C-alpha positions as CSV (number, residue, x, y, z in Angstrom):
1,K,96.4,75.9,63.5
2,V,92.6,76.2,64.0
3,L,92.8,76.0,67.7
4,R,95.7,78.5,67.8
5,Q,93.3,80.9,66.0
6,K,90.4,80.3,68.5
7,M,93.1,80.9,71.2
8,N,94.0,84.2,70.1
9,H,90.8,85.2,69.5
10,F,89.5,84.5,73.3
11,A,92.7,85.8,74.6
12,F,91.9,89.1,72.9
13,I,88.5,89.0,74.0
14,L,89.7,88.4,77.5
15,T,92.1,91.2,77.5
16,I,89.4,93.6,76.1
17,V,87.1,92.5,78.7
18,A,89.8,93.2,81.5
19,I,90.8,96.5,80.1
20,S,87.3,97.6,79.9
21,L,86.4,96.6,83.5
22,Y,89.5,98.2,84.7
23,A,88.6,101.5,82.9
24,A,85.2,101.4,84.1
25,Y,86.6,100.8,87.7
26,Y,88.6,103.7,87.9
27,K,86.5,105.8,85.4
28,F,89.7,107.0,83.6
29,N,88.2,108.7,80.9
30,A,88.1,112.2,81.8
31,A,91.3,114.4,81.0
32,D,93.2,115.6,84.0
33,E,93.3,119.7,83.5
34,D,96.9,119.9,84.5
35,L,98.0,117.4,81.7
36,A,96.0,119.2,79.4
37,A,97.0,122.5,79.7
38,K,100.4,121.6,78.0
39,T,101.5,120.2,74.9
40,I,103.0,116.5,75.3
41,E,106.4,116.1,74.2
42,V,106.8,113.0,72.1
43,I,110.1,111.7,72.8
44,T,111.5,109.4,69.8
45,S,115.2,109.3,70.9
46,N,117.0,108.7,74.1
47,E,120.7,107.7,74.8
48,N,119.8,105.5,77.8
49,V,117.2,103.4,76.1
50,E,119.5,103.0,72.8
51,L,122.6,101.9,75.0
52,S,120.6,99.4,77.0
53,L,118.2,98.0,74.3
54,K,121.2,97.6,71.9
55,K,122.5,94.5,73.9
56,Y,118.8,92.6,73.3
57,E,118.5,93.6,69.6
58,A,119.5,90.0,68.2
59,I,117.3,88.2,71.0
60,I,114.4,90.5,70.3
61,G,114.6,89.9,66.7
62,D,111.8,91.0,64.5
63,D,109.9,92.2,67.4
64,I,112.6,95.0,68.0
65,E,110.6,97.9,66.3
66,G,107.4,97.2,68.1
67,Y,109.2,97.0,71.4
68,R,111.3,100.2,70.9
69,N,108.3,102.0,69.8
70,H,106.2,100.7,72.9
71,I,109.4,102.1,75.1
72,Y,109.3,105.6,73.5
73,R,105.4,106.1,73.9
74,V,105.5,105.0,77.4
75,L,108.4,107.1,77.9
76,S,106.7,109.9,76.5
77,Y,103.3,109.6,78.6
78,S,105.5,109.2,81.8
79,M,107.3,112.2,81.2
80,H,104.1,114.1,81.0
81,F,102.9,112.8,84.0
82,L,105.8,113.9,85.6
83,H,105.3,117.4,84.1
84,G,108.5,117.1,82.0
85,E,110.8,116.8,85.2
86,K,113.9,115.1,83.9
87,K,115.6,114.2,87.4
88,F,114.9,110.5,87.2
89,L,114.6,110.1,83.3
90,P,117.7,108.1,82.9
91,Q,116.2,105.5,85.3
92,I,112.9,105.3,83.6
93,A,114.5,105.1,80.3
94,V,116.5,101.9,81.3
95,A,113.8,100.4,83.3
96,L,111.3,100.8,80.5
97,V,113.9,98.8,78.4
98,Y,114.0,95.8,81.0
99,H,110.2,96.0,81.9
100,D,108.9,93.5,79.4
101,I,112.5,92.3,78.4
102,G,111.8,88.8,80.2
103,L,109.6,87.5,77.3
104,W,112.4,87.2,75.0
105,T,115.5,86.5,77.4
106,D,113.6,83.9,79.3
107,S,110.9,83.0,77.1
108,T,108.1,83.1,79.7
109,L,104.9,85.0,80.2
110,A,105.8,85.4,83.9
111,Y,108.4,87.8,83.1
112,L,108.2,90.3,86.0
113,E,110.6,88.7,88.1
114,P,113.1,87.6,85.2
115,S,113.0,91.3,83.8
116,S,113.8,92.7,87.3
117,D,116.5,90.3,88.1
118,R,118.2,91.2,84.6
119,A,117.9,95.1,85.1
120,E,119.8,94.6,88.3
121,L,122.4,92.1,86.8
122,E,123.2,94.4,83.9
123,E,122.7,97.9,85.4
124,K,123.7,97.9,88.8
125,G,127.3,99.0,88.2
126,V,125.9,102.1,86.4
127,F,123.3,103.2,89.0
128,S,123.5,103.6,92.9
129,K,121.3,101.3,95.3
130,D,118.6,103.8,95.6
131,E,118.6,104.4,91.6
132,M,118.6,100.7,91.0
133,N,115.5,100.4,93.6
134,I,113.8,102.7,91.4
135,I,114.7,100.8,88.3
136,K,113.5,97.6,89.9
137,N,110.1,98.6,91.2
138,I,109.3,100.1,87.7
139,V,109.8,96.7,86.2
140,Y,108.3,94.8,88.7
141,W,105.1,96.9,89.5
142,H,104.3,98.0,86.1
143,H,101.1,96.1,85.5
144,K,99.9,96.9,89.5
145,I,96.0,97.7,89.1
146,T,96.1,100.1,92.2
147,P,98.9,102.8,92.9
148,F,102.3,101.8,94.2
149,D,102.7,103.3,97.2
150,G,106.4,102.6,98.3
151,P,109.7,104.7,97.7
152,H,109.8,107.1,94.6
153,A,105.8,106.1,94.2
154,D,105.3,109.3,92.1
155,I,108.0,107.8,89.5
156,V,106.9,104.4,89.7
157,N,103.1,105.4,89.2
158,A,104.0,107.7,86.2
159,V,105.4,104.7,84.3
160,R,102.6,102.3,85.7
161,K,99.7,104.5,84.2
162,S,101.8,105.2,81.1
163,D,102.1,101.4,80.3
164,W,98.6,100.9,81.1
165,I,97.8,103.6,78.5
166,D,99.8,102.2,75.8
167,A,99.0,98.4,76.6
168,S,95.5,99.2,76.1
169,M,95.9,101.1,73.1
170,G,94.2,104.1,75.0
171,V,91.1,102.6,76.3
172,V,92.6,103.1,79.8
173,T,93.8,106.8,80.1
174,H,94.6,107.6,83.6
175,G,93.7,111.0,82.8
176,M,95.9,111.7,79.9
177,P,94.0,113.7,77.3
178,R,93.1,111.8,74.2
179,N,94.3,114.1,71.9
180,H,98.0,113.6,73.6
181,I,97.7,109.9,73.3
182,E,96.7,110.3,69.4
183,S,99.5,112.6,69.2
184,V,102.1,110.2,70.5
185,S,100.5,107.1,68.6
186,K,100.6,108.8,65.4
187,T,104.1,110.0,65.8
188,I,105.3,106.6,67.1
189,P,103.5,103.9,65.4
190,N,102.5,100.6,67.0
191,A,104.7,98.4,64.5
192,G,102.9,95.2,65.5
193,F,103.6,95.4,69.1
194,H,100.3,94.3,70.4
195,A,99.8,91.6,67.7
196,T,103.3,90.4,69.3
197,L,101.8,90.6,72.7
198,L,98.7,88.5,71.5
199,N,100.7,86.0,70.0
200,F,103.4,85.4,72.5
201,G,101.7,82.7,74.5
202,P,101.0,80.5,71.4
203,R,104.6,81.4,70.3
204,L,105.9,79.9,73.4
205,Y,103.6,77.1,74.5
206,G,101.4,76.2,71.4
207,S,98.3,75.1,72.3
208,N,98.5,74.8,76.5
209,F,95.8,77.3,77.3
210,L,96.2,76.9,81.0
211,R,99.8,77.5,81.0
212,I,99.4,80.8,79.3
213,V,96.6,81.8,81.5
214,T,98.4,80.6,84.6
215,E,101.3,82.6,83.8
216,L,99.6,85.7,82.3
217,S,97.7,85.9,85.5
218,S,101.0,86.2,87.5
219,I,102.2,89.5,86.5
220,F,99.0,91.5,87.3
221,K,99.3,92.6,91.0
222,W,96.4,94.3,92.8
């Protein structure tokens, strides 16, 4: 138990250091004037999210509220980055359901490929090939450090930046005004999401710190 607590503490410190370096490197603390000019719409409900997420409520279990809230916070930021353009809202919403799903469905910290594969398996009959490519790229590249430059880069990068904002608890802003981040966070509570992330490694692998670090390192793409 003591070892697990030390591991959690060490993992937390590493996470904060990595996020801080990332924020310093990109200097993402200055608010974007275009984003600041309009009030952010906080999205708390979406049909596509609920339909796709419902299938996984049982396996996600007690973590469901935290994950659902994370999805809606990221969705809110994403739509604001896209200036409210809703053409690709269904694809973004569904992609966010699957973007971390492999943590629970496949019990792995190296969850990008399993999450992307599951999205294709479950949703390919609903979306076109091009739409599925958007969904899969959002899922697979959402931890990418530098901008994605493939098809529909504006969509993928909007979600990528939004996930960094929420995962870092606002340390990384990508130009999103801090009052917008505060508005979203106040309306959609954390519900233990970040505590869940910090505890997932020990939950899956106990004190096998090497495996935890190895798998976690695989989800960050340059």
